DRENDREN-287818 format. One record per residue (C-alpha): x, y, z; residue number from 1. Coordinates in steps of 0.05 Angstrom, whole numbers. Each point is the difference from the previous one (the first is absolute). Example, Ala and Ser with C-alpha at 12.3 -4.5 7.8 and 13.67 -1.06 7.14 Angstrom:
! residues 2
NODE       X       Y       Z   nr
NODE     246     -90     156    1
NODE      27      69     -13    2
! end
This chain:
! residues 96
NODE       X       Y       Z   nr
NODE    -905    1493    2425    1
NODE     -71     -26       3    2
NODE     -37       8      65    3
NODE     -50     -53      21    4
NODE     -72      22       8    5
NODE     -15      17      72    6
NODE     -52      35      42    7
NODE      39      65      -6    8
NODE      14       0     -75    9
NODE     -57     -39     -32   10
NODE     -33      61     -31   11
NODE      63      13     -41   12
NODE       3     -70     -29   13
NODE     -33     -39     -55   14
NODE     -64     -32      26   15
NODE     -10     -51     -55   16
NODE       5     -70      27   17
NODE     -22      16      71   18
NODE     -61     -29      32   19
NODE     -49      53      22   20
NODE     -66       8      38   21
NODE     -43      61     -10   22
NODE     -14      17      73   23
NODE     -41      64     -12   24
NODE     -23      38     -61   25
NODE     -47      56     -19   26
NODE     -33     -52     -46   27
NODE     -28     -50      50   28
NODE      -5     -55     -53   29
NODE      77      -3      -1   30
NODE       9     -10      75   31
NODE      26     -69      17   32
NODE      27     -16     -70   33
NODE      61     -46       7   34
NODE      48     -14     -55   35
NODE      66      11     -35   36
NODE      21      66     -30   37
NODE      10     -16     -74   38
NODE       6      71     -27   39
NODE       6      71      25   40
NODE     -14      66     -34   41
NODE       4      70      25   42
NODE     -68      -3      33   43
NODE     -20     -74       0   44
NODE      20     -67      27   45
NODE     -20     -60     -41   46
NODE     -14     -57      48   47
NODE     -10     -73     -20   48
NODE     -48     -28      51   49
NODE      23     -61      38   50
NODE     -69     -32       3   51
NODE     -21       1     -73   52
NODE      59      28     -41   53
NODE     -40      60     -24   54
NODE      39      64     -10   55
NODE     -25      64      31   56
NODE      25      71     -12   57
NODE      -1      34      67   58
NODE      12      75       8   59
NODE      58      14      46   60
NODE     -31      63      28   61
NODE     -52     -10      53   62
NODE      26     -67      22   63
NODE      40     -33      55   64
NODE      40     -61     -21   65
NODE      33     -55      40   66
NODE      60     -26     -38   67
NODE      36     -65      17   68
NODE      75       6      -5   69
NODE      51     -54     -18   70
NODE      15     -12      74   71
NODE     -75     -15      12   72
NODE     -11      65      39   73
NODE     -57      47     -19   74
NODE       1      74     -13   75
NODE     -62      45       0   76
NODE       6      56     -51   77
NODE     -45      59     -15   78
NODE     -15      -3     -74   79
NODE      10      75      -8   80
NODE      74     -11      15   81
NODE       4     -48     -59   82
NODE     -24      49     -52   83
NODE      48       7     -58   84
NODE      45     -49     -36   85
NODE      51     -37      43   86
NODE      58      37     -32   87
NODE     -34      67      13   88
NODE     -12     -18      73   89
NODE      74     -13       8   90
NODE      17      67     -32   91
NODE     -41      35      54   92
NODE      47     -29      52   93
NODE      67      11     -33   94
NODE     -20      68     -27   95
NODE       9     -18     -74   96
! end
């Protein structure tokens, strides 16, 4: 059974396809970036900017991200909790 992304389980889901705003980051040039997550690696989010379509690789660590869910609610996530591939993040929860 597939669980919908929610405030409580977002960090264990795929992030590709979600809109995101970089609310805070150790790299000040990344703060305020708005876009769509188009790729995710162990340590990076690739965000396609909404304003000009450019793609930026943004380190997950050191950032705080505001994700827009399918129900139009927003979830603020500490980037350090996103480190690792989505399938590995799930394994941490289920003990695999």
